[in-house]
C-alpha positions in Angstrom: 122.9 96.1 102.4 119.8 98.0 103.4 117.4 96.3 105.8 113.7 96.9 105.6 111.5 96.4 108.6 108.2 94.5 108.8 106.3 96.4 111.5 102.6 96.9 112.1 101.0 99.2 114.7 97.3 99.2 115.3 94.9 100.8 117.8 91.4 99.3 117.7 88.7 97.3 119.4 88.4 93.5 119.6 85.6 92.1 117.5 85.3 88.9 119.6 86.8 87.2 122.6 90.2 85.7 121.8 90.2 82.0 120.7 92.8 80.3 122.8 94.4 76.9 121.9 96.8 75.0 124.1 99.1 72.5 122.4 100.4 69.3 123.9 103.7 70.9 124.9 101.8 73.5 126.9 102.4 76.4 124.5 99.4 78.7 123.9 98.2 80.6 120.9 95.5 83.3 120.9 93.7 84.4 117.7 91.4 87.4 117.6 90.3 90.2 115.4 90.7 94.0 115.8 88.7 96.6 114.0 90.3 100.0 113.0 88.1 102.8 111.8 89.0 105.8 109.6 86.7 108.5 108.5 86.9 111.2 105.9 84.8 113.7 103.9 84.4 112.7 100.3 84.1 115.0 97.3 80.4 115.4 97.8 80.9 116.5 101.5 79.6 113.3 102.9 81.3 111.8 106.0 82.5 108.3 105.0 83.4 105.8 107.7 85.7 102.9 106.7 86.2 100.0 109.1 89.0 97.4 108.5 89.2 94.1 110.3 92.6 92.6 111.1 93.4 89.0 112.1 95.9 88.8 115.0 97.8 85.9 116.4 99.6 85.9 119.8 101.9 83.2 121.1 103.2 82.2 124.5 103.1 84.9 127.2 101.2 87.3 124.9 98.6 84.6 124.4 98.2 84.1 128.1 97.7 87.8 128.6 95.2 87.9 125.8 93.3 85.0 127.4 93.3 86.6 130.8 92.6 90.3 129.9 91.1 90.7 126.5 87.4 90.6 125.8 85.1 91.6 123.0 84.9 95.4 122.6 88.0 96.3 124.6 90.4 98.8 123.1 94.0 97.7 122.4 97.2 98.9 121.0 99.2 96.2 119.2 102.6 96.1 117.6 103.7 93.2 115.5 104.7 92.0 112.1 102.7 91.2 109.0 102.7 87.5 108.1 101.4 85.5 105.2 100.7 81.8 105.2 98.6 79.2 103.3 97.1 75.9 103.9 94.8 73.3 102.2 91.3 73.1 103.4 89.3 69.9 103.8 88.4 69.9 100.1 92.1 70.3 99.1 91.6 74.0 98.1 94.6 76.2 98.9 93.6 79.1 101.3 95.7 82.2 101.9 95.8 84.0 105.3 97.2 87.4 106.2 97.7 88.0 109.9 99.6 90.2 112.3 101.9 88.3 114.7 101.7 90.2 118.0 105.0 91.3 119.5 103.6 93.9 122.0 100.1 94.2 123.4 98.7 97.1 125.4 95.2 97.0 126.8 94.0 100.6 126.6 90.5 100.5 127.8 88.6 97.5 129.0 84.8 97.8 129.2 84.6 97.4 133.0 82.3 94.9 134.6 80.6 95.4 137.9 83.5 93.9 139.7 86.1 96.0 137.9 85.9 99.7 137.8 89.5 100.5 136.5 91.0 99.6 133.2 93.9 97.2 133.2 97.2 98.4 131.6 99.8 95.9 130.7 102.2 95.3 127.8 103.9 92.1 126.8 106.8 92.1 124.4 107.8 89.2 122.2 110.2 87.9 124.8 107.3 87.4 127.2 108.4 90.3 129.5 105.5 92.0 131.1 105.5 95.7 131.8 102.8 97.3 133.9 
């Protein structure tokens, strides 16, 4: 039987600071958006820029790293899997969500503050193992 792999790789910039939630059992989840941009020349010779926004969700150790290190505008490389889910909103209307569940996270370039002059490089895999 042939297996097919659900794998997503993105390099982009955070559109906002991660939203962090901590559950009663102490487990954390971080949700944030990443923008990717492609450009091409159309048939009229015009440069066209296309930006896509992706919703990401990180659990456990990856969520803790996101909370600690990620800020709006920083550049990240993310590997994960595409996930679909649905829920009923307050009015009982079924809503559909497509998101990327983060398995590995690499901060490529953080916009340094006055206290920080070097970008931070760290990856976290889905087992919570940190690699610097």
